All heavy atoms as an XYZ file, in Angstrom:
996
protein
N      18.217     -2.825     -4.205
C      18.160     -2.861     -5.651
C      16.749     -2.570     -6.154
O      16.566     -1.916     -7.155
C      18.674     -4.217     -6.140
C      18.907     -4.253     -7.606
S      20.202     -3.088     -8.038
C      20.702     -3.713     -9.562
N      15.731     -3.050     -5.461
C      14.350     -2.830     -5.878
C      14.009     -1.346     -5.875
O      13.237     -0.883     -6.702
C      13.397     -3.594     -4.953
C      13.577     -5.091     -4.971
S      12.808     -5.848     -6.395
C      11.105     -5.736     -5.937
N      14.582     -0.604     -4.923
C      14.306      0.824     -4.844
C      14.782      1.546     -6.103
O      14.081      2.383     -6.643
C      14.954      1.430     -3.595
C      14.806      2.919     -3.539
C      13.575      3.494     -3.247
C      15.877      3.741     -3.803
C      13.423      4.860     -3.219
C      15.743      5.108     -3.774
C      14.512      5.677     -3.479
N      15.962      1.204     -6.569
C      16.490      1.846     -7.779
C      15.610      1.547     -8.993
O      15.391      2.409     -9.835
C      17.934      1.415     -8.025
C      18.900      2.022     -7.045
C      20.328      1.656     -7.369
C      21.258      2.301     -6.346
N      22.642      2.091     -6.657
N      15.105      0.337     -9.061
C      14.201     -0.016    -10.161
C      12.907      0.779    -10.080
O      12.406      1.268    -11.092
C      13.894     -1.518    -10.136
C      15.050     -2.377    -10.575
C      14.699     -3.859    -10.520
O      13.550     -4.207    -10.838
O      15.584     -4.651    -10.157
N      12.374      0.909     -8.871
C      11.144      1.674     -8.680
C      11.359      3.129     -9.073
O      10.508      3.743     -9.735
C      10.679      1.576     -7.234
N      12.491      3.694     -8.702
C      12.803      5.084     -9.055
C      12.907      5.240    -10.569
O      12.445      6.235    -11.136
C      14.101      5.516     -8.375
N      13.491      4.253    -11.231
C      13.615      4.293    -12.695
C      12.238      4.296    -13.345
O      11.953      5.109    -14.231
C      14.430      3.100    -13.179
C      14.556      2.997    -14.673
C      15.300      1.721    -15.075
C      15.180      1.516    -16.557
N      14.456      0.322    -16.906
N      11.363      3.402    -12.907
C      10.013      3.333    -13.485
C       9.222      4.607    -13.192
O       8.465      5.083    -14.028
C       9.262      2.103    -12.981
C       9.835      0.814    -13.512
C      10.239     -0.197    -12.666
C       9.981      0.614    -14.884
C      10.777     -1.379    -13.158
C      10.512     -0.565    -15.383
C      10.905     -1.551    -14.519
O      11.436     -2.712    -15.017
N       9.424      5.138    -12.017
C       8.737      6.373    -11.657
C       9.126      7.499    -12.610
O       8.279      8.241    -13.090
C       9.066      6.768    -10.211
C       8.402      8.037     -9.770
C       7.111      8.016     -9.271
C       9.063      9.252     -9.858
C       6.490      9.182     -8.857
C       8.456     10.417     -9.451
C       7.162     10.386     -8.953
N      10.415      7.616    -12.867
C      10.884      8.695    -13.750
C      10.366      8.532    -15.171
O      10.222      9.499    -15.912
C      12.409      8.783    -13.744
O      12.975      7.647    -14.336
N      10.046      7.312    -15.557
C       9.532      7.053    -16.896
C       8.019      7.258    -17.006
O       7.480      7.325    -18.098
C       9.889      5.627    -17.324
C      11.374      5.408    -17.500
C      11.727      3.951    -17.757
O      10.830      3.093    -17.736
O      12.924      3.686    -17.966
N       7.329      7.347    -15.875
C       5.866      7.444    -15.892
C       5.362      8.659    -16.663
O       4.347      8.587    -17.334
C       5.303      7.487    -14.470
C       5.276      6.161    -13.793
S       4.648      6.274    -12.108
C       2.903      6.415    -12.403
N       6.055      9.774    -16.567
C       5.613     10.989    -17.236
C       5.617     10.889    -18.745
O       4.977     11.682    -19.427
N       6.272      9.914    -19.299
C       6.369      9.780    -20.745
C       5.292      8.916    -21.368
O       5.357      8.601    -22.548
N       4.286      8.522    -20.606
C       3.247      7.641    -21.120
C       1.894      8.331    -21.203
O       0.890      7.834    -20.711
C       3.131      6.380    -20.250
C       4.326      5.483    -20.348
C       5.217      5.385    -19.299
C       4.568      4.750    -21.499
C       6.328      4.557    -19.381
C       5.682      3.918    -21.587
C       6.559      3.831    -20.528
N       1.868      9.485    -21.826
C       0.601     10.180    -22.041
C      -0.088     10.570    -20.759
O       0.398     11.402    -20.016
N      -1.233      9.941    -20.507
C      -2.038     10.311    -19.349
C      -1.596      9.625    -18.054
O      -2.167      9.876    -16.998
C      -3.511     10.003    -19.628
C      -4.075     10.875    -20.725
C      -5.569     10.687    -20.875
O      -6.239     10.330    -19.894
O      -6.047     10.908    -21.990
N      -0.620      8.767    -18.119
C      -0.137      8.091    -16.926
C       0.778      9.044    -16.158
O       1.928      9.246    -16.525
C       0.613      6.810    -17.295
C       1.119      5.967    -16.135
C      -0.048      5.493    -15.268
C       1.886      4.773    -16.660
N       0.225      9.652    -15.139
C       0.974     10.597    -14.317
C       1.095     10.048    -12.902
O       0.156      9.438    -12.391
C       0.242     11.946    -14.263
C       0.340     12.766    -15.526
C       1.735     13.313    -15.764
O       2.414     13.678    -14.792
O       2.148     13.361    -16.939
N       2.224     10.285    -12.254
C       2.364      9.843    -10.862
C       1.332     10.541     -9.974
O       1.081     11.729    -10.135
C       3.778     10.278    -10.489
C       4.453     10.668    -11.748
C       3.410     10.949    -12.765
N       0.732      9.794     -9.043
C      -0.205     10.390     -8.103
C       0.492     10.610     -6.767
O       1.673     10.300     -6.611
C      -1.455      9.518     -7.958
C      -1.147      8.144     -7.400
O      -0.105      7.904     -6.822
N      -2.077      7.220     -7.590
N      -0.252     11.101     -5.791
C       0.354     11.411     -4.493
C       0.954     10.166     -3.836
O       1.985     10.260     -3.170
C      -0.658     12.110     -3.549
C       0.017     12.572     -2.250
C      -1.838     11.212     -3.230
C       1.166     13.510     -2.438
N       0.347      9.020     -4.057
C       0.875      7.789     -3.455
C       2.249      7.430     -4.024
O       3.158      7.066     -3.283
C      -0.103      6.630     -3.678
C      -1.460      6.853     -3.050
S      -1.372      7.003     -1.262
C      -1.373      5.288     -0.852
N       2.401      7.535     -5.343
C       3.693      7.187     -5.947
C       4.752      8.233     -5.608
O       5.910      7.887     -5.346
C       3.569      6.982     -7.456
O       2.931      8.056     -8.078
N       4.370      9.518     -5.589
C       5.319     10.566     -5.185
C       5.798     10.307     -3.758
O       6.995     10.340     -3.473
C       4.677     11.948     -5.265
C       4.595     12.551     -6.622
C       3.472     12.672     -7.387
C       5.659     13.132     -7.383
N       3.780     13.283     -8.576
C       5.109     13.589     -8.599
C       7.017     13.313     -7.157
C       5.875     14.217     -9.581
C       7.784     13.942     -8.138
C       7.203     14.381     -9.334
N       4.847     10.079     -2.865
C       5.182      9.891     -1.453
C       6.054      8.662     -1.255
O       7.015      8.684     -0.489
C       3.897      9.794     -0.605
O       3.167     11.014     -0.753
C       4.211      9.576      0.860
N       5.733      7.582     -1.954
C       6.537      6.362     -1.837
C       7.981      6.621     -2.263
O       8.924      6.160     -1.595
C       5.930      5.247     -2.680
N       8.164      7.342     -3.334
C       9.525      7.604     -3.810
C      10.259      8.595     -2.901
O      11.449      8.416     -2.626
C       9.504      8.107     -5.252
C      10.826      7.980     -5.980
C      11.317      6.530     -6.010
C      10.708      8.508     -7.389
N       9.563      9.613     -2.422
C      10.183     10.570     -1.498
C      10.621      9.845     -0.225
O      11.762      9.978      0.222
C       9.203     11.725     -1.181
C       9.047     12.619     -2.413
C       9.677     12.538      0.025
C       7.895     13.614     -2.335
N       9.716      9.062      0.348
C      10.022      8.324      1.569
C      11.117      7.288      1.323
O      12.020      7.124      2.145
C       8.746      7.646      2.112
O       7.758      8.656      2.334
C       9.015      6.917      3.412
N      11.061      6.619      0.186
C      12.092      5.644     -0.158
C      13.472      6.272     -0.261
O      14.461      5.699      0.209
N      13.539      7.444     -0.877
C      14.829      8.140     -0.958
C      15.348      8.475      0.430
O      16.524      8.262      0.721
C      14.695      9.419     -1.796
C      14.960      9.172     -3.252
O      16.102      9.012     -3.661
N      13.904      9.117     -4.045
N      14.483      8.972      1.276
C      14.892      9.322      2.630
C      15.372      8.080      3.385
O      16.440      8.095      3.999
C      13.730      9.992      3.374
C      14.016     10.430      4.800
C      15.116     11.480      4.832
C      12.753     10.968      5.445
N      14.623      7.008      3.323
C      14.974      5.783      4.044
C      16.226      5.105      3.502
O      16.883      4.351      4.212
C      13.805      4.804      4.017
C      12.632      5.270      4.839
C      11.422      4.365      4.703
O      11.349      3.514      3.825
N      10.452      4.559      5.580
N      16.569      5.377      2.257
C      17.769      4.790      1.659
C      18.972      5.732      1.702
O      19.976      5.495      1.042
C      17.474      4.357      0.219
C      16.692      3.066      0.179
O      17.259      1.996      0.386
N      15.387      3.155     -0.053
N      18.846      6.804      2.477
C      19.979      7.704      2.686
C      20.169      8.764      1.625
O      21.277      9.259      1.438
N      19.091      9.136      0.938
C      19.171     10.160     -0.099
C      18.220     11.323      0.215
O      17.261     11.584     -0.521
C      18.818      9.572     -1.469
C      19.654      8.379     -1.864
C      19.097      7.112     -1.957
C      21.018      8.531     -2.132
C      19.870      6.017     -2.316
C      21.796      7.439     -2.485
C      21.206      6.193     -2.579
O      21.981      5.102     -2.932
N      18.482     12.047      1.305
C      17.560     13.121      1.691
C      17.499     14.266      0.676
O      16.428     14.863      0.504
C      18.090     13.596      3.041
C      19.523     13.175      3.058
C      19.599     11.923      2.240
N      18.607     14.573      0.020
C      18.573     15.637     -0.999
C      17.647     15.250     -2.152
O      16.880     16.071     -2.646
C      19.974     15.933     -1.546
C      20.820     16.792     -0.642
C      21.954     16.277     -0.033
C      20.486     18.126     -0.398
C      22.738     17.069      0.804
C      21.264     18.920      0.433
C      22.384     18.382      1.034
O      23.148     19.161      1.849
N      17.728     13.995     -2.575
C      16.860     13.538     -3.655
C      15.396     13.590     -3.217
O      14.518     13.924     -4.020
C      17.234     12.122     -4.106
C      18.525     12.055     -4.881
C      19.762     11.933     -3.978
O      19.778     12.347     -2.822
N      20.829     11.369     -4.530
N      15.139     13.262     -1.954
C      13.764     13.332     -1.434
C      13.234     14.756     -1.545
O      12.102     14.976     -1.990
C      13.727     12.853      0.013
N      14.059     15.729     -1.172
C      13.628     17.133     -1.243
C      13.460     17.596     -2.688
O      12.533     18.352     -2.998
C      14.613     18.034     -0.500
C      14.647     17.846      1.018
C      15.731     18.710      1.639
C      13.294     18.149      1.627
N      14.331     17.137     -3.572
C      14.194     17.499     -4.986
C      12.913     16.922     -5.585
O      12.229     17.586     -6.368
C      15.408     17.032     -5.791
C      16.624     17.899     -5.553
O      16.506     19.070     -5.215
N      17.798     17.327     -5.710
N      12.578     15.700     -5.212
C      11.329     15.103     -5.680
C      10.127     15.869     -5.145
O       9.149     16.086     -5.864
C      11.237     13.640     -5.250
C      12.051     12.670     -6.091
C      12.140     11.326     -5.395
C      11.424     12.513     -7.466
N      10.203     16.289     -3.896
C       9.117     17.068     -3.310
C       8.911     18.369     -4.093
O       7.781     18.743     -4.404
C       9.415     17.368     -1.837
C       8.365     18.206     -1.172
C       7.112     17.687     -0.893
C       8.627     19.519     -0.824
C       6.141     18.456     -0.274
C       7.673     20.297     -0.205
C       6.421     19.764      0.067
N      10.004     19.011     -4.420
C       9.924     20.248     -5.196
C       9.262     19.994     -6.549
O       8.370     20.740     -6.974
C      11.327     20.830     -5.393
C      11.360     22.128     -6.141
C      12.789     22.643     -6.267
C      12.843     23.916     -7.073
N      14.212     24.410     -7.225
N       9.674     18.924     -7.238
C       9.067     18.587     -8.530
C       7.581     18.280     -8.382
O       6.772     18.669     -9.225
C       9.784     17.377     -9.152
C      11.169     17.686     -9.656
C      11.835     16.438    -10.206
C      13.266     16.731    -10.613
N      13.947     15.534    -11.126
N       7.235     17.585     -7.312
C       5.847     17.237     -7.064
C       4.994     18.497     -6.911
O       3.924     18.613     -7.510
C       5.743     16.385     -5.796
C       4.350     15.923     -5.463
S       4.269     15.121     -3.843
C       3.939     16.558     -2.835
N       5.481     19.430     -6.117
C       4.749     20.680     -5.885
C       4.632     21.472     -7.180
O       3.565     22.014     -7.499
C       5.427     21.503     -4.765
C       4.829     22.891     -4.662
C       5.308     20.771     -3.433
N       5.707     21.521     -7.957
C       5.689     22.237     -9.243
C       4.646     21.636    -10.173
O       3.962     22.354    -10.899
C       7.092     22.230     -9.889
C       8.021     23.163     -9.098
C       7.029     22.631    -11.363
C       9.480     23.072     -9.495
N       4.487     20.321    -10.115
C       3.487     19.656    -10.965
C       2.056     19.809    -10.442
O       1.111     19.344    -11.052
C       3.802     18.175    -11.099
C       4.960     17.917    -12.026
C       4.957     16.477    -12.423
N       5.976     16.226    -13.425
C       6.186     15.043    -13.939
N       5.476     14.006    -13.554
N       7.123     14.866    -14.845
N       1.931     20.451     -9.296
C       0.594     20.716     -8.761
C      -0.008     19.586     -7.956
O      -1.210     19.581     -7.705
N       0.807     18.642     -7.513
C       0.316     17.544     -6.695
C       0.350     17.998     -5.231
O       1.388     18.430     -4.732
C       1.155     16.268     -6.883
C       0.661     15.150     -5.986
C       1.147     15.838     -8.342
N      -0.788     17.920     -4.568
C      -0.911     18.364     -3.181
C      -0.360     17.293     -2.241
O      -0.796     16.145     -2.286
C      -2.373     18.646     -2.854
C      -2.590     19.205     -1.482
C      -4.059     19.485     -1.249
C      -4.268     19.936      0.180
N      -5.679     20.115      0.490
N       0.605     17.658     -1.382
C       1.182     16.668     -0.468
C       0.182     16.243      0.602
O      -0.716     16.994      0.970
C       2.367     17.405      0.151
C       2.047     18.847      0.018
C       1.203     18.982     -1.213
N       0.372     15.025      1.106
C      -0.436     14.556      2.226
C       0.439     14.543      3.482
O       1.617     14.914      3.433
C      -1.063     13.188      1.932
C      -0.045     12.096      1.703
O       1.093     12.154      2.163
N      -0.443     11.070      0.973
N      -0.116     14.104      4.591
C       0.620     14.139      5.855
C       1.864     13.244      5.823
O       2.889     13.588      6.414
C      -0.290     13.754      7.014
O      -0.850     12.480      6.801
N       1.811     12.129      5.131
C       2.978     11.242      5.041
C       4.095     11.905      4.244
O       5.274     11.832      4.623
C       2.584      9.897      4.403
O       1.497      9.340      5.136
C       3.744      8.930      4.396
N       3.718     12.566      3.160
C       4.711     13.284      2.356
C       5.396     14.352      3.201
O       6.627     14.455      3.220
C       4.042     13.970      1.143
O       3.138     13.087      0.520
C       5.079     14.444      0.145
N       4.579     15.143      3.892
C       5.105     16.240      4.710
C       6.014     15.707      5.814
O       7.089     16.263      6.066
C       3.949     17.081      5.293
C       3.191     17.818      4.176
C       4.457     18.061      6.342
C       4.000     18.881      3.448
N       5.614     14.626      6.473
C       6.446     14.046      7.531
C       7.817     13.643      6.995
O       8.842     13.893      7.634
C       5.758     12.824      8.145
O       4.605     13.195      8.834
N       7.839     13.042      5.822
C       9.116     12.633      5.219
C       9.975     13.833      4.855
O      11.192     13.835      5.084
C       8.867     11.787      3.971
O       8.279     10.564      4.327
N       9.352     14.855      4.312
C      10.106     16.041      3.906
C      10.660     16.789      5.124
O      11.809     17.242      5.108
C       9.219     16.957      3.025
C       9.891     18.279      2.748
C       8.882     16.249      1.724
N       9.868     16.868      6.189
C      10.360     17.498      7.424
C      11.529     16.690      7.980
O      12.528     17.268      8.428
C       9.222     17.630      8.457
C       8.196     18.652      7.974
C       9.771     18.033      9.825
C       6.913     18.673      8.775
N      11.433     15.378      7.923
C      12.538     14.527      8.394
C      13.793     14.743      7.561
O      14.903     14.766      8.095
C      12.127     13.056      8.350
O      11.075     12.807      9.256
N      13.635     14.917      6.257
C      14.792     15.195      5.389
C      15.432     16.524      5.771
O      16.659     16.634      5.824
C      14.370     15.195      3.923
N      14.610     17.525      6.042
C      15.133     18.834      6.457
C      15.888     18.720      7.779
O      16.949     19.321      7.946
C      14.002     19.850      6.589
S      13.271     20.346      5.019
N      15.347     17.940      8.716
C      16.011     17.750     10.007
C      17.344     17.040      9.813
O      18.361     17.448     10.386
C      15.114     16.949     10.948
N      17.353     16.007      8.989
C      18.568     15.237      8.734
C      19.667     16.117      8.131
O      20.838     15.977      8.469
C      18.245     14.069      7.797
C      19.416     13.178      7.489
C      19.778     12.164      8.364
C      20.156     13.348      6.328
C      20.854     11.332      8.092
C      21.233     12.529      6.045
C      21.583     11.528      6.926
O      22.657     10.720      6.651
N      19.263     17.022      7.263
C      20.225     17.883      6.567
C      20.451     19.226      7.273
O      21.184     20.068      6.764
C      19.744     18.140      5.131
C      19.662     16.905      4.251
C      18.905     17.217      2.964
C      21.057     16.383      3.936
N      19.816     19.421      8.410
C      19.899     20.675      9.173
C      19.493     21.878      8.326
O      20.121     22.935      8.369
C      21.313     20.880      9.736
O      21.650     19.822     10.597
N      18.432     21.727      7.564
C      17.920     22.804      6.723
C      16.786     23.509      7.458
O      15.609     23.277      7.203
C      17.451     22.258      5.375
C      18.517     21.596      4.519
C      17.904     20.970      3.275
C      19.585     22.609      4.129
N      17.168     24.379      8.395
C      16.187     25.036      9.249
C      15.192     25.884      8.451
O      13.993     25.829      8.704
C      16.889     25.900     10.293
C      17.662     25.094     11.309
C      18.422     25.971     12.285
O      18.167     27.186     12.356
O      19.287     25.422     12.989
N      15.706     26.651      7.533
C      14.833     27.534      6.760
C      13.781     26.725      5.985
O      12.595     27.041      5.999
C      15.651     28.395      5.802
C      14.804     29.329      4.994
C      15.644     30.221      4.119
N      14.774     31.027      3.287
C      15.120     31.536      2.143
N      16.340     31.347      1.675
N      14.282     32.250      1.437
N      14.227     25.676      5.316
C      13.307     24.842      4.550
C      12.268     24.188      5.452
O      11.088     24.120      5.114
C      14.077     23.773      3.773
C      15.031     24.374      2.775
O      16.070     24.890      3.169
N      14.701     24.318      1.508
N      12.716     23.691      6.589
C      11.800     23.066      7.534
C      10.756     24.040      8.051
O       9.580     23.698      8.176
N      11.185     25.271      8.321
C      10.231     26.282      8.793
C       9.255     26.670      7.689
O       8.081     26.923      7.962
C      10.973     27.509      9.322
C      11.683     27.223     10.635
C      12.139     28.466     11.367
C      13.227     29.207     10.662
N      13.756     30.331     11.437
N       9.709     26.684      6.449
C       8.805     26.972      5.330
C       7.737     25.889      5.207
O       6.559     26.182      4.990
C       9.587     27.083      4.018
C      10.405     28.340      3.898
C      11.286     28.363      2.662
O      11.300     27.376      1.893
O      11.980     29.372      2.460
N       8.159     24.647      5.376
C       7.199     23.544      5.297
C       6.239     23.605      6.485
O       5.044     23.349      6.345
C       7.936     22.195      5.197
C       8.672     22.139      3.854
C       6.967     21.029      5.337
C       9.675     21.042      3.733
N       6.749     23.990      7.649
C       5.874     24.164      8.811
C       4.834     25.255      8.518
O       3.655     25.097      8.854
C       6.692     24.514     10.051
C       5.889     24.586     11.298
N       6.399     25.072     12.468
C       4.604     24.239     11.575
C       5.474     25.016     13.407
N       4.375     24.521     12.889
N       5.248     26.317      7.866
C       4.306     27.370      7.476
C       3.214     26.831      6.570
O       2.033     27.182      6.716
N       3.597     25.971      5.644
C       2.610     25.340      4.764
C       1.629     24.517      5.590
O       0.426     24.527      5.346
C       3.312     24.458      3.728
C       2.350     23.664      2.889
C       1.751     24.242      1.773
C       2.014     22.359      3.217
C       0.848     23.527      1.004
C       1.116     21.633      2.457
C       0.536     22.221      1.351
O      -0.364     21.515      0.597
N       2.157     23.805      6.591
C       1.306     22.977      7.450
C       0.291     23.827      8.194
O      -0.869     23.437      8.333
C       2.154     22.214      8.462
S       3.229     20.976      7.759
N       0.733     24.957      8.678
C      -0.162     25.847      9.424
C      -1.305     26.313      8.529
O      -2.456     26.381      8.963
C       0.623     27.040     10.014
C       1.561     26.536     11.116
C      -0.325     28.113     10.543
C       2.567     27.558     11.594
N      -0.997     26.594      7.281
C      -2.039     27.029      6.341
C      -3.025     25.918      6.030
O      -4.172     26.172      5.719
C      -1.407     27.537      5.040
C      -0.664     28.831      5.208
C      -0.031     29.248      3.900
C       0.804     30.494      4.081
N       1.480     30.874      2.842
N      -2.569     24.687      6.102
C      -3.423     23.535      5.842
C      -3.762     22.883      7.180
O      -3.016     22.045      7.677
C      -2.702     22.531      4.933
O      -3.464     21.361      4.812
N      -4.880     23.251      7.740
C      -5.251     22.782      9.073
C      -5.269     21.260      9.168
O      -4.897     20.681     10.180
C      -6.614     23.347      9.453
C      -6.948     23.170     10.913
C      -8.218     23.895     11.292
O      -8.342     25.086     10.985
O      -9.075     23.235     11.896
N      -5.681     20.609      8.097
C      -5.739     19.147      8.088
C      -4.360     18.537      8.326
O      -4.202     17.587      9.089
C      -6.290     18.660      6.745
C      -6.359     17.166      6.606
C      -6.833     16.762      5.221
O      -7.774     17.378      4.704
O      -6.238     15.835      4.660
N      -3.354     19.102      7.690
C      -1.987     18.580      7.839
C      -1.408     18.998      9.185
O      -0.763     18.216      9.868
C      -1.090     19.045      6.667
C      -1.525     18.338      5.393
C       0.375     18.768      6.963
C      -0.767     18.747      4.159
N      -1.656     20.236      9.600
C      -1.093     20.743     10.851
C      -1.609     19.972     12.056
O      -0.928     19.848     13.058
C      -1.400     22.233     11.008
C      -0.592     22.875     12.116
O       0.618     22.583     12.209
O      -1.161     23.669     12.885
N      -2.812     19.430     11.967
C      -3.380     18.706     13.100
C      -3.050     17.212     13.076
O      -3.486     16.471     13.948
C      -4.903     18.897     13.131
O      -5.483     18.337     11.975
N      -2.256     16.767     12.105
C      -1.904     15.358     11.985
C      -0.807     15.000     12.992
O       0.206     15.692     13.102
C      -1.444     15.066     10.556
C      -1.096     13.617     10.360
O       0.003     13.197     10.700
N      -2.035     12.861      9.816
N      -1.005     13.905     13.704
C      -0.061     13.481     14.738
C       1.325     13.173     14.180
O       2.340     13.565     14.765
C      -0.604     12.258     15.480
C       0.234     11.738     16.641
C       0.376     12.809     17.719
C      -0.394     10.489     17.219
N       1.410     12.508     13.032
C       2.711     12.179     12.440
C       3.468     13.441     12.035
O       4.670     13.546     12.242
C       2.551     11.250     11.239
C       2.018      9.902     11.591
C       0.777      9.491     11.153
C       2.755      9.034     12.382
C       0.276      8.252     11.490
C       2.265      7.789     12.731
C       1.012      7.396     12.284
N       2.755     14.396     11.479
C       3.380     15.669     11.111
C       3.846     16.376     12.372
O       4.958     16.910     12.428
C       2.403     16.547     10.295
C       2.973     17.942     10.095
C       2.102     15.898      8.951
N       3.006     16.367     13.403
C       3.384     17.001     14.675
C       4.644     16.389     15.259
O       5.545     17.099     15.705
N       4.724     15.067     15.237
C       5.927     14.398     15.745
C       7.158     14.747     14.915
O       8.247     14.944     15.450
C       5.727     12.889     15.776
C       4.790     12.454     16.875
O       4.570     13.175     17.842
N       4.214     11.280     16.726
N       6.989     14.824     13.606
C       8.112     15.200     12.732
C       8.570     16.619     13.020
O       9.772     16.901     13.038
C       7.707     15.075     11.265
O       7.446     13.742     10.940
N       7.623     17.515     13.257
C       7.975     18.906     13.567
C       8.687     19.017     14.914
O       9.671     19.756     15.048
C       6.729     19.789     13.551
C       6.186     20.105     12.167
C       4.786     20.712     12.259
C       7.128     21.041     11.420
N       8.211     18.270     15.906
C       8.877     18.284     17.212
C      10.306     17.778     17.068
O      11.253     18.380     17.594
C       8.090     17.448     18.238
C       6.780     18.158     18.587
C       8.923     17.191     19.496
C       5.796     17.306     19.352
N      10.493     16.711     16.324
C      11.832     16.174     16.090
C      12.700     17.180     15.350
O      13.858     17.406     15.707
C      11.726     14.871     15.296
O      13.001     14.373     14.996
N      12.127     17.790     14.309
C      12.858     18.789     13.523
C      13.342     19.933     14.405
O      14.511     20.291     14.404
C      11.971     19.316     12.395
C      12.501     20.556     11.736
C      13.572     20.488     10.867
C      11.925     21.793     11.988
C      14.070     21.635     10.262
C      12.416     22.941     11.392
C      13.490     22.863     10.527
N      12.424     20.514     15.180
C      12.784     21.664     16.006
C      13.708     21.289     17.156
O      14.561     22.078     17.545
C      11.527     22.359     16.534
C      10.840     23.218     15.503
C       9.529     22.974     15.121
C      11.513     24.277     14.887
C       8.898     23.754     14.170
C      10.891     25.066     13.930
C       9.583     24.800     13.589
O       8.964     25.580     12.640
N      13.568     20.105     17.687
C      14.420     19.714     18.808
C      15.860     19.447     18.379
O      16.761     19.497     19.206
C      13.846     18.490     19.521
O      13.887     17.366     18.680
N      16.082     19.176     17.104
C      17.441     18.922     16.618
C      18.240     20.203     16.429
O      19.444     20.153     16.219
C      17.395     18.119     15.326
C      16.969     16.694     15.580
C      16.934     15.862     14.337
C      16.486     14.453     14.725
N      16.352     13.589     13.580
N      17.574     21.334     16.506
C      18.272     22.611     16.382
C      18.275     23.286     17.745
O      17.227     23.567     18.309
C      17.558     23.515     15.363
O      18.087     24.816     15.435
N      19.446     23.543     18.269
C      19.540     24.183     19.584
C      18.888     25.561     19.570
O      18.279     25.973     20.539
C      20.997     24.291     20.019
C      21.603     22.950     20.340
C      23.037     23.062     20.772
O      23.637     24.130     20.737
N      23.608     21.943     21.196
N      19.020     26.271     18.481
C      18.437     27.609     18.402
C      16.922     27.558     18.369
O      16.256     28.519     18.711
C      18.935     28.355     17.167
C      20.412     28.646     17.208
C      20.846     29.480     16.053
N      20.311     28.948     14.803
C      20.553     29.464     13.623
N      21.309     30.513     13.518
N      20.039     28.940     12.537
N      16.371     26.448     17.943
C      14.931     26.357     17.795
C      14.284     25.449     18.831
O      13.114     25.125     18.725
C      14.589     25.859     16.387
C      15.062     26.748     15.244
C      14.787     26.083     13.917
C      14.395     28.104     15.300
N      15.030     25.063     19.867
C      14.481     24.128     20.838
C      13.274     24.699     21.579
O      12.382     23.948     21.974
C      15.552     23.668     21.819
O      16.057     24.768     22.543
N      13.215     26.016     21.785
C      12.051     26.620     22.437
C      10.789     26.407     21.614
O       9.708     26.181     22.164
C      12.262     28.119     22.660
C      13.315     28.398     23.732
O      13.595     27.483     24.540
O      13.841     29.517     23.757
N      10.912     26.470     20.295
C       9.770     26.235     19.417
C       9.299     24.793     19.570
O       8.094     24.525     19.620
C      10.125     26.543     17.946
C       8.966     26.213     17.032
C      10.536     27.992     17.791
N      10.236     23.864     19.677
C       9.878     22.451     19.848
C       9.101     22.251     21.142
O       8.105     21.529     21.178
C      11.126     21.577     19.841
N       9.538     22.897     22.214
C       8.855     22.767     23.506
C       7.445     23.334     23.417
O       6.483     22.710     23.889
C       9.673     23.464     24.619
C      10.972     22.688     24.853
C       8.859     23.593     25.903
C      11.993     23.424     25.693
N       7.283     24.488     22.785
C       5.952     25.083     22.626
C       5.054     24.184     21.786
O       3.881     23.984     22.098
C       6.054     26.470     21.990
C       6.612     27.517     22.912
C       6.743     28.849     22.197
C       7.473     29.842     23.068
N       7.721     31.109     22.375
N       5.598     23.636     20.724
C       4.810     22.751     19.861
C       4.427     21.482     20.602
O       3.304     21.000     20.508
C       5.583     22.427     18.578
C       4.686     21.974     17.463
C       4.027     22.907     16.672
C       4.468     20.633     17.210
C       3.177     22.500     15.660
C       3.631     20.216     16.203
C       2.991     21.158     15.429
O       2.138     20.761     14.428
N       5.361     20.944     21.389
C       5.073     19.751     22.179
C       3.973     20.035     23.194
O       3.044     19.230     23.371
C       6.332     19.247     22.875
C       6.119     18.014     23.699
C       5.934     16.785     23.090
C       6.097     18.080     25.088
C       5.727     15.642     23.837
C       5.890     16.940     25.837
C       5.708     15.726     25.223
N       4.056     21.182     23.876
C       3.011     21.552     24.841
C       1.656     21.660     24.162
O       0.635     21.230     24.704
C       3.367     22.871     25.540
C       4.481     22.713     26.543
O       4.757     21.565     26.964
O       5.090     23.742     26.918
N       1.632     22.230     22.982
C       0.382     22.348     22.228
C      -0.161     20.959     21.880
O      -1.359     20.723     21.920
C       0.644     23.165     20.960
C      -0.601     23.615     20.267
C      -0.240     24.523     19.121
N      -0.676     23.868     17.908
C      -0.362     24.252     16.720
N       0.413     25.282     16.522
N      -0.826     23.608     15.662
N       0.733     20.041     21.557
C       0.345     18.678     21.228
C      -0.255     17.979     22.448
O      -1.271     17.306     22.357
C       1.553     17.877     20.723
O       2.142     18.555     19.634
C       1.174     16.491     20.307
N       0.376     18.144     23.604
C      -0.117     17.509     24.829
C      -1.511     17.998     25.201
O      -2.316     17.242     25.728
C       0.833     17.816     26.003
C       2.070     16.994     26.007
C       2.938     17.115     27.258
C       2.653     18.254     28.172
N       3.598     18.409     29.264
N      -1.807     19.253     24.898
C      -3.109     19.823     25.245
C      -4.176     19.487     24.223
O      -5.296     19.945     24.331
C      -2.983     21.337     25.396
C      -2.107     21.731     26.582
C      -1.898     23.223     26.653
C      -0.943     23.547     27.797
N      -0.567     24.946     27.775
N      -3.801     18.725     23.211
C      -4.762     18.295     22.205
C      -5.100     19.382     21.199
O      -6.095     19.314     20.523
N      -4.251     20.389     21.100
C      -4.503     21.475     20.151
C      -3.545     21.429     18.994
O      -3.127     22.424     18.456
C      -4.375     22.836     20.862
C      -5.511     23.062     21.820
C      -5.435     24.439     22.373
N      -4.652     24.340     23.616
C      -3.971     25.332     24.127
N      -3.902     26.492     23.553
N      -3.317     25.164     25.253
N      -3.189     20.282     18.597
C      -2.267     20.117     17.464
C      -2.957     20.434     16.185
O      -4.063     20.258     15.919
C      -1.722     18.685     17.444
C      -0.701     18.400     16.371
C       0.544     19.243     16.611
C      -0.327     16.941     16.387
């Protein structure tokens, strides 16, 4: 029940002038949606966040990759991986790396990519 209340207050934040959601509140709501079984809502929030110009952090990206894996959205997951590659800080994050390995390993067609990414992680070149 608390999650629904938090989501309600979050949606109202934009209506209070200069009170805008920051990366922490976006990430909390995205992760909360995912953990409460609403992966589509998590992805929709991520899209809104990006449209508003809020730069995701490694926790946000990990949650979004997990949502893509849960929903078997290979294309979306690969697009987010591309974003990670462009942002070296995010691409080298261990949590993001683990999320990507999980994402790729859940797709039989992409299991080779997961193995390559895992090998890169083991060699410390994440």
